N, C-alpha and C positions, 0 to 999 in steps of 0.2 A: 221586757216590751216597751214600745213609743205609750209617753204616756199625754194624753193632751187636754188641758185645761176647757172648763166649762165655757168660759169666754167665746162668744161672738163675734164673729169680725162683719163687720157693716161696711156701707156704703156712702159717703156722706153723699146727698145730692148738689153739695159744692163741687164736689171734686167731677163732672160733665161739665159745668157754665164754660159757655154759654149756649149750652145745650140747657132742657128746659126739665123741673123738678121729673115732669113723666117719663123723659127719656134716662132721668138714671133709673129708676126702678126695673124699666127695661132691660139698662145693661148690666142691673145688680143680678136678675134671673139669669140673664143668658151666662153670664159668668160667674155663678154658683155662689155670690155672696151670702151671705146668712139672715140680711138684712137690709135697711139704709137708716140712716140717720137726716133726717127732716132738715135743714138749713132751713130757716123761716125768714123770707127775702120779698124782693119785690116781685118776682114769679108768683101770679096771682093764684094758682095751685098750691103752692106752697103753705099758703094762707088759710084755704080750704079744706077743714076735716073731713067732711063728706066724699070731697072730690078724692083727699089721700086714702083713703079708707078702700074706694073705690079699686085706685089704681094699686093697695097690696092684695086687696081680696084677687084681682085682677092675675096679677102676676105670682099669688104666693107668696110675696117676698111680703115680710111683717117691717113695722114699723119700730125699729127699738129705742130710739131716742128721737129727741126733737131739742135743736136747737134757737133757744128764743130770739128772735132779734136785736142785735145788739150794737149790730156794726153802724158805720154813718150813714151809708145808702139807708138803712131802715129805720132812721129814726119815726118816722112816721106808720109804720106797718105798726096795724095791730094796735093804735093809740100812741100819742106820745107821750104818757106815764108810761116810768118804766117799769113799776110796783102791775099795771094793767096788763101789761107784755107778758110778764113775768107770770100772773095768774092764767091769760089766757094759753100760755105756754102748758101750764101743769093740764089745762082741762084736754089743750087737746091730748096729750101724753096721756091720760086719763082714759080718753075716749079710743085712740089708737091703741091701747094695749102698750105702751112705751113706759119704759122702767125708769126713763132718766131725761131732766131737763139740763140742756148742758147753759148755762149763763156765764157772760162775762164779769169784770169788776166794772165798777161806772167809768163816764170819762169824768175828770176831775172837775171837767166845767159844770156837772150834774150834782153841784153841793148838795142840795138838802137828799137826794137819792142816794150820793157816796156818804151824806154821814151817817146814816139810819143803814148802811149797804149788811154789815152782817148779822146784826139783831135781827131784822128785814127778812133774811134769807132761814137763819133758824126758823123764825116763826111759820116762816111757809112750809118748812119740813114738818114742823111740829103735825102740821093741815093733814098730809097725805102719805102715800107708799111713795110717790116718786120720788126719787132721787134727785134734787138740786145741786150738780157738780160744776164750781165754781171753777172755770179755767185759768191757768196762767196766761199772761200775756208779757208783755216787752215794754222799754222806752223805747221812745219816738226818736230817730237821728235823722238829721241833714248835717251833713259835711262833716265837721268836730263839735256838732251841738249835740248834745242830751235832752228830751224833754220826757218829764213826765206827766205821758199821758192820762192813766190810770188812777184811780184813787179807790177805798184805800191806799193803795200797790197793785204794782205791776206781777209779785213776786207774790201769790196769794198765799204762798206758805208762814206768811207774816202773822197773818191772823188767823181766827177759828173759824173754820167750816166744818161741816158736818161727811160733806163728798166733796171730793176735788177730780177735776178734767187735768189728765198731764198732755200736753204737745208739743212735742219736739220740734216742731218746723217754729214754733212761739222760743223754747228755749233757747236755738239758734241763733233766731235774730238778736235775744237777750244777751247772748254769748255769757250762758251760764253753767253750768254743772248740771247735764239732765239727771244723772243717776241720782245725786247727792239732792237733788229738788225731791226726786221719788223716794228718797231717804226720808226726807221732812215729810213726803203725805202718808208715808207709813199706810196701816190699813183703810185710811179715809180715802185710799184712791182707788174713784169707784168707774173711772171712764178716760179711754188711752184715743187722741186724736196722735194716727201715725202717721207722721210724714218725715223728710227729710230737711237738712237746711245744711248752709255752710257760715252761716254769719254774717251773712251780708245784713245788712240795715234794713232791707225789703224783707217782707214774711214769703219765703220762697212757695214751702210745700212742696217741697220733690217729691218723687218714687220715694221709699226707702227704699238704700243703698245708695243713692246719687249724693250722700252727702257727707256728713262728718260724724251726726250724731247715732249714738249707741243705740239704734233700732232693734238690731239682732239682740243685743246686750239685755233691754228691756223685753222685749218678747220671750227671751230663755227664763227671764228672773219671773215674769210672770207666770209661765210655766212650771217652774219649781214649788211658786208659792200658791198655785191653784186659785189664782184670780176668776173670780166669777163676772166681773162688770163685760163691758163689749170694747172690742179695742175697731176703732173705727177708721178707713181711711180716708184723709181727707189731702187729696193732693190738688194742685193746680196744673190742668189739662188744657191750659186756653192757649196754647202754644202749639198744641197737635193741628196737623195739617190737614189732618182727614177723620172719623170717625173711627176707622180703622186703626190708625196711629193711637186714638183716643183709648181703645178699649183694649189696646194691646198695652198701654202704660196702666191702665186696670188689672188687667190679669197679673202683668208683673206687681204687683205692688200686693195681689191678693197671695199669688204664688209664695212671693217671698213672707208673710207674717204669717200665712200657713205652714212653713217649711221652720220657721222658729219658734212659732209657739209648741211643735211636736217636740216633748222633752226626753230626753235618752233615758231619763231616770226608770230606773224596775218599779213596777207596781210590786207591792208588799204581797208575798204569799201568804195564802189561805191556810 
């Protein structure tokens, strides 16, 4: 008997860029995703909780996670104060029924934020049932030079967080052992950003199976361990020549994920 874990497979709204957040809900519904992760960025709809709720209700697609605005391009979205951004992300998750807020470690130049980040995330996690899942990042590279852009560290397993997000495109860019990182996360792994990579200095976010990351191996492990978090397809479709090509990539990513989440382990007999 095939056993499939309780993990839901969601589409990151970032996966349809440069299309809109609204388009992501439409595509997720059409392709049969279990939900979406909302990337809060410069699209006004991504910042508007009531608009997101209307989209969710209209398409019958739940919001499973909210990605806080942690990118360079979103430094002024939902305040310039990073703690306010996280408070608003938590409020959005609570109102939308999402179980997880994804957050990046601070940029190194955000000194005050970085200094208190670990204790601050614990404090916020204690105030809600929403999981704050801190995501692994990577060193920035230019030619042969490497710059440590994140603090306390791009490798979030070097610090004590209640919950983690693992991103396999980021492990590829960091040129680190993905499964060893997952081992270090252990049962605190709460969220997965599924994408592939080939170790480029650029964060590639390839469709799973098109790079050299152990995407299938990770999914099969999640199935064996009865993972109950979410698996989010977060891929780059900017080079798609048409909407049809973009949807084909996202359908392929979903099929890959569902295939490898289906473990061939036999269910115990009663």
